[in-house]
C-alpha positions in Angstrom: -9.0 262.9 -129.4 -6.6 262.6 -132.3 -6.5 259.1 -133.7 -3.3 259.3 -135.7 -0.5 258.1 -133.4 2.5 260.1 -132.5 5.5 258.2 -133.6 8.5 257.6 -131.3 12.0 256.5 -132.2 14.0 254.9 -129.4 17.8 255.2 -129.6 19.2 252.5 -127.4 17.5 249.5 -125.9 19.6 248.6 -122.9 18.5 248.6 -119.2 16.7 252.0 -119.6 15.6 251.7 -123.2 14.0 248.3 -122.8 12.0 249.6 -119.8 10.9 252.6 -121.8 9.6 250.3 -124.6 7.9 248.0 -122.0 6.1 250.9 -120.3 5.0 252.3 -123.7 3.4 249.0 -124.5 1.9 248.0 -121.1 0.6 251.5 -120.4 -0.4 252.3 -123.9 -4.1 253.1 -123.0 -3.1 255.3 -120.1 -0.5 257.2 -122.1 -3.1 257.8 -124.9 -5.6 259.2 -122.3 -3.0 261.5 -120.7 -1.5 262.8 -124.0 -4.7 263.0 -126.1 -3.4 260.8 -128.8 -1.9 257.3 -129.1 1.9 256.9 -129.1 3.5 254.3 -131.3 7.0 252.9 -131.1 8.1 253.4 -134.7 11.7 252.2 -134.5 14.5 251.1 -132.2 18.1 251.7 -133.0 20.6 249.3 -131.4 24.2 248.0 -131.9 23.4 244.3 -131.7 20.3 243.5 -133.8 20.5 239.8 -133.2 19.8 240.1 -129.5 16.3 238.9 -128.5 14.3 241.8 -127.0 11.1 240.7 -125.3 8.0 242.6 -126.3 9.7 244.5 -129.2 8.8 243.6 -132.8 12.0 242.6 -134.5 10.8 244.5 -137.6 11.3 247.8 -135.6 14.9 247.1 -134.8 17.7 248.8 -136.8 21.4 249.5 -136.6 21.0 252.7 -138.6 20.2 255.3 -136.0 20.8 258.1 -138.5 18.3 256.8 -141.0 15.8 256.4 -138.2 15.9 260.0 -137.0 15.9 261.3 -140.6 12.7 259.5 -141.5 10.6 262.7 -141.3 7.5 261.0 -139.8 9.1 260.7 -136.3 7.5 263.0 -133.7 9.8 262.3 -130.8 13.2 260.8 -130.5 14.1 259.2 -127.1 17.9 259.1 -126.7 19.2 256.7 -124.0 22.5 255.6 -125.6 24.6 257.9 -123.5 28.0 259.4 -124.3 28.9 262.4 -126.5 28.9 260.9 -130.0 27.0 259.8 -131.9 24.3 261.0 -129.5 25.0 264.7 -130.1 24.8 264.3 -133.9 21.7 262.2 -133.7 19.9 264.7 -131.5 20.7 267.7 -133.8 19.7 265.6 -136.8 16.4 264.8 -135.2 15.7 268.5 -134.7 16.5 269.2 -138.3 14.1 266.6 -139.4 11.1 267.7 -137.3 11.4 265.6 -134.1 11.6 266.8 -130.5 14.0 265.0 -128.2 13.8 263.4 -124.8 17.2 262.4 -123.4 18.8 260.8 -120.3 22.3 261.8 -121.3 23.8 263.8 -118.5 27.3 263.9 -119.9 26.1 265.4 -123.2 23.7 267.9 -121.6 26.4 269.0 -119.2 29.0 269.5 -121.9 26.8 270.8 -124.8 23.5 271.7 -123.4 23.6 275.3 -124.6 24.3 274.3 -128.2 21.6 271.6 -128.1 19.0 274.0 -126.7 19.9 276.6 -129.4 19.4 273.9 -132.1 16.0 273.0 -130.6 14.9 276.6 -130.6 16.2 277.1 -134.2 13.9 274.3 -135.4 11.0 274.9 -133.0 11.4 271.6 -131.1 11.6 270.5 -127.5 14.6 269.2 -125.6 13.7 267.5 -122.3 16.0 265.6 -120.0 14.5 265.0 -116.6 16.1 261.5 -116.5 19.6 263.0 -116.8 19.7 263.9 -113.1 18.6 261.7 -110.1 16.7 259.0 -112.0 13.0 258.9 -111.1 13.1 262.0 -108.8 11.2 264.9 -110.3 13.8 267.6 -110.0 14.6 269.4 -113.2 11.0 270.3 -113.9 10.4 271.7 -110.4 13.5 273.8 -110.7 12.7 274.9 -114.3 8.9 275.4 -113.8 7.6 275.2 -110.3 10.3 277.5 -108.9 10.5 279.7 -112.0 9.1 282.6 -110.0 11.5 282.1 -107.0 15.2 282.7 -106.5 17.2 279.5 -105.8 20.3 280.2 -103.7 21.6 276.7 -103.1 21.3 273.1 -104.3 22.9 270.4 -102.1 22.5 266.8 -103.0 23.4 263.2 -103.2 23.1 262.5 -106.9 25.0 259.2 -107.4 23.6 256.0 -106.0 26.7 253.9 -106.3 28.8 256.2 -104.2 26.1 256.6 -101.6 25.8 252.8 -101.3 29.5 252.5 -100.8 29.8 255.3 -98.2 26.6 254.0 -96.4 28.2 250.5 -96.1 31.4 252.0 -94.8 29.4 254.0 -92.2 27.0 251.3 -91.0 29.2 248.2 -91.2 32.7 249.5 -90.7 33.7 248.1 -94.1 36.7 249.5 -95.9 36.4 251.3 -99.2 37.4 248.3 -101.4 35.1 245.9 -99.5 32.1 248.2 -99.9 32.9 248.7 -103.6 33.1 244.9 -104.1 29.6 244.6 -102.5 28.2 247.4 -104.7 29.7 245.6 -107.8 28.2 242.2 -106.8 24.8 243.8 -106.4 24.9 245.6 -109.7 25.2 249.1 -108.3 28.7 249.6 -109.5 30.0 249.1 -113.1 33.0 246.9 -113.8 34.9 250.2 -114.2 33.5 252.4 -111.4 35.7 255.4 -112.2 32.9 257.7 -113.4 31.0 257.2 -110.2 33.7 257.0 -107.5 35.9 259.8 -108.9 32.8 262.1 -109.1 32.6 262.5 -112.9 28.9 261.4 -112.9 28.0 263.7 -110.1 29.9 266.6 -111.6 27.9 266.4 -114.9 24.6 266.4 -112.9 25.9 269.4 -110.8 26.6 271.4 -114.0 23.0 270.7 -115.2 21.5 271.6 -111.8 23.5 274.8 -111.4 22.6 276.0 -114.9 18.9 275.5 -114.3 18.8 276.8 -110.7 20.8 280.0 -111.4 19.7 280.7 -115.0 23.3 280.8 -116.2 25.8 278.8 -118.2 27.6 276.2 -116.2 29.6 273.6 -118.1 31.1 270.4 -116.9 34.6 272.0 -116.9 33.3 274.6 -114.4 32.6 272.1 -111.7 35.3 271.4 -109.1 35.5 267.7 -108.6 37.1 265.3 -106.0 36.4 261.6 -105.8 35.8 259.5 -102.7 38.3 256.7 -103.1 40.5 258.2 -100.3 37.8 258.1 -97.7 38.8 255.7 -94.9 37.2 254.0 -91.9 39.2 256.5 -89.7 37.4 259.4 -91.4 34.1 257.8 -90.5 35.3 257.4 -86.9 36.2 261.1 -86.8 32.9 262.0 -88.3 31.0 260.0 -85.7 32.9 261.7 -82.9 31.6 265.0 -84.4 28.0 263.7 -84.7 28.4 263.5 -88.5 28.5 261.1 -91.4 30.2 261.3 -94.8 28.5 261.8 -98.2 29.7 262.5 -101.7 27.9 265.8 -102.3 27.1 267.9 -105.3 26.9 271.5 -104.2 25.7 274.4 -106.3 25.4 277.8 -104.7 25.0 281.5 -105.4 27.6 283.8 -103.8 26.5 285.8 -100.8 26.6 289.0 -102.9 24.7 287.3 -105.8 27.4 288.2 -108.2 28.6 284.7 -109.1 27.9 281.0 -108.7 29.9 277.9 -107.9 29.4 274.2 -108.5 31.5 271.4 -106.8 31.5 267.7 -106.0 33.5 266.2 -103.2 33.2 264.1 -100.1 32.0 266.0 -97.0 31.0 265.5 -93.4 27.5 266.5 -92.7 25.7 266.5 -89.3 23.4 263.6 -88.5 20.7 266.1 -88.0 20.7 267.1 -91.7 18.1 265.4 -93.8 20.7 264.2 -96.3 22.5 262.3 -93.6 19.7 259.7 -93.4 19.7 258.9 -97.1 20.7 255.2 -97.3 21.8 252.6 -99.7 21.7 253.6 -103.4 19.1 256.3 -103.0 19.5 259.9 -104.1 18.3 263.1 -102.4 18.6 266.8 -103.3 18.1 269.7 -100.9 17.0 273.0 -102.5 17.1 276.3 -100.7 15.0 279.0 -102.3 14.3 282.6 -101.2 10.5 282.3 -101.0 9.8 278.6 -100.9 12.4 277.9 -98.2 14.0 274.5 -97.9 12.7 271.7 -100.1 14.0 268.1 -100.3 13.5 265.7 -103.3 14.2 262.0 -102.5 14.0 258.7 -104.3 15.7 256.1 -106.4 18.4 257.8 -108.5 19.2 255.1 -111.0 18.0 251.8 -112.5 16.0 250.9 -115.5 12.5 251.3 -114.3 13.1 254.5 -112.2 14.9 256.2 -115.1 12.4 255.1 -117.6 9.7 256.7 -115.4 11.4 260.1 -115.8 11.8 259.5 -119.6 8.1 258.7 -120.0 7.1 261.8 -118.0 9.1 263.9 -120.4 7.6 261.9 -123.4 4.1 262.8 -122.2 4.9 266.5 -121.8 6.7 266.7 -125.2 3.8 264.9 -127.0 1.3 267.2 -125.4 3.3 270.2 -126.7 3.4 268.6 -130.1 -0.4 268.3 -130.2 -0.7 271.9 -129.0 1.8 273.1 -131.6 3.9 274.6 -128.9 7.1 274.0 -127.0 7.9 273.8 -123.3 10.4 275.9 -121.4 13.8 275.9 -122.9 17.3 277.1 -121.9 17.3 280.0 -119.4 20.7 281.7 -119.1 19.7 285.3 -118.9 21.7 286.1 -115.8 25.0 285.2 -117.4 26.7 285.0 -114.0 30.4 284.2 -113.8 31.2 280.8 -112.4 33.6 281.2 -109.5 36.6 279.0 -108.6 36.8 276.6 -105.7 39.2 278.9 -103.9 36.4 281.4 -103.5 34.0 279.0 -101.8 33.6 279.5 -98.0 33.5 276.3 -96.1 34.9 274.4 -93.0 37.6 271.9 -92.8 38.3 268.8 -90.7 42.0 268.2 -90.7 43.8 265.2 -89.1 47.5 265.6 -88.5 50.2 263.1 -87.4 52.5 265.2 -85.2 55.6 264.8 -83.0 54.9 264.0 -79.4 56.5 267.0 -77.7 55.6 270.3 -76.2 54.8 273.3 -78.4 53.3 271.4 -81.3 49.8 272.7 -80.8 51.1 276.2 -80.5 53.0 275.9 -83.8 49.9 274.5 -85.6 47.6 277.2 -84.2 50.1 279.9 -85.3 49.9 278.6 -88.9 46.1 278.8 -88.9 46.3 282.3 -87.5 48.8 283.4 -90.1 46.4 282.4 -92.9 43.4 284.0 -91.3 41.6 280.8 -90.5 39.9 280.5 -87.1 39.9 277.2 -85.3 36.6 275.8 -83.9 37.8 272.8 -82.0 41.0 270.8 -81.5 41.5 267.3 -80.2 44.9 265.9 -79.4 45.6 262.2 -78.7 48.7 260.2 -77.9 48.7 256.4 -78.4 51.7 254.0 -78.4 54.0 256.9 -78.7 52.2 258.3 -81.8 50.5 261.7 -81.5 47.8 263.2 -83.6 45.8 266.4 -83.8 42.3 266.8 -85.2 41.4 270.4 -86.1 38.0 271.6 -87.1 37.9 275.1 -88.5 35.3 277.8 -88.7 34.1 278.8 -92.2 36.8 280.5 -94.4 37.6 280.8 -98.1 38.8 277.5 -99.5 41.9 279.1 -100.8 42.9 280.2 -97.3 42.3 276.7 -95.9 44.3 275.1 -98.7 47.2 277.5 -98.0 47.0 276.6 -94.4 47.3 272.9 -95.2 50.3 273.5 -97.4 52.0 275.5 -94.6 51.3 272.7 -92.1 53.0 270.2 -94.3 56.2 272.3 -94.0 56.3 272.2 -90.2 59.1 270.0 -88.8 56.7 268.9 -86.1 54.0 267.7 -88.5 54.9 264.2 -89.8 52.0 264.0 -92.2 48.5 265.1 -93.0 46.4 262.0 -92.4 43.2 263.3 -93.9 41.5 266.5 -95.0 37.7 266.8 -95.4 35.3 269.6 -95.8 32.3 270.0 -93.4 29.0 271.0 -95.0 25.3 271.1 -94.2 25.2 273.4 -91.2 
């Protein structure tokens, strides 16, 4: 066994970074045995050096992250500061000065993953980022390695714990959106500004990463269709329950039926209670993978938090250190298929549409005609009248999203339709 330690630089020492440092210290002997050499925390870059950090030698703390990654004796840089800059520059600088990188930065990988992988290859270094998607759940490595000999056709998942907590509370307690969000904030699941979560930006970054790995093609954040879940109401959950469904914010990456393109999208959707994802509760994550030979696989577990995310970071650290000792690198970027990324309009899906309509004869016939004119087949219709107010709930068969969107616009122009109360896609058949 090698006795000279592998030196690790830690960029960021917040919730995740402090857990990484703690595990490196408390599990030092185990990590040494698993890697084949000891690992040493050689420096910690932070913004506030005066803050007391339990278990970390103050002599290791610095505010000069650039100088830390340029030292030349650093073997691995662990980046958990997040954001685009200065993380991007620090990572490329680390490669230039001989260090491999472990990152938890979903936004950066989704936006600039191709360029970062190219820089890693240029300098003969590793870039690992298991912690960037779904926290502690082993997902990227199974897709990139375990399923490397298979053909993945679809990845469907809950990849944001905050939104799943909110929707689960709305479903199980009848709470409204704001009430459920307030509870999530009080428990620490939601940030003071929850926009990245509830508007789907966080999930979209993860969808871009998953799609790129699953389909061996370039998928950027801008390629991902995104809808938030702030407009989901208690009435939507009531409608879902009548259909034997619940509502989840889903990241969906799929290969077109002809194999000629891929799509990636994030939006709220109704899914049947019989689907495995329907039972994912609280702030947990789960990802459902459909592969040609392996069939259906589900990955489930805590998708965020300091300790779970640090677990994924340490798993990557062990792998990268082993590669370093063996003077090799692990699997890098795989985009050989170069498949085009299709638009949302090409996606084939179902819709649940709730309409406020005039209470008079012929309304249903007019609505049905609009669907027929746009080539969209109706699966079920439910009409109700209460206190002089009439409503129609229409569930369609599968059709291109562009046709369904055109149908909705045409419905808005009918004199007998007073408003579109809600629109939601139906997935997970």
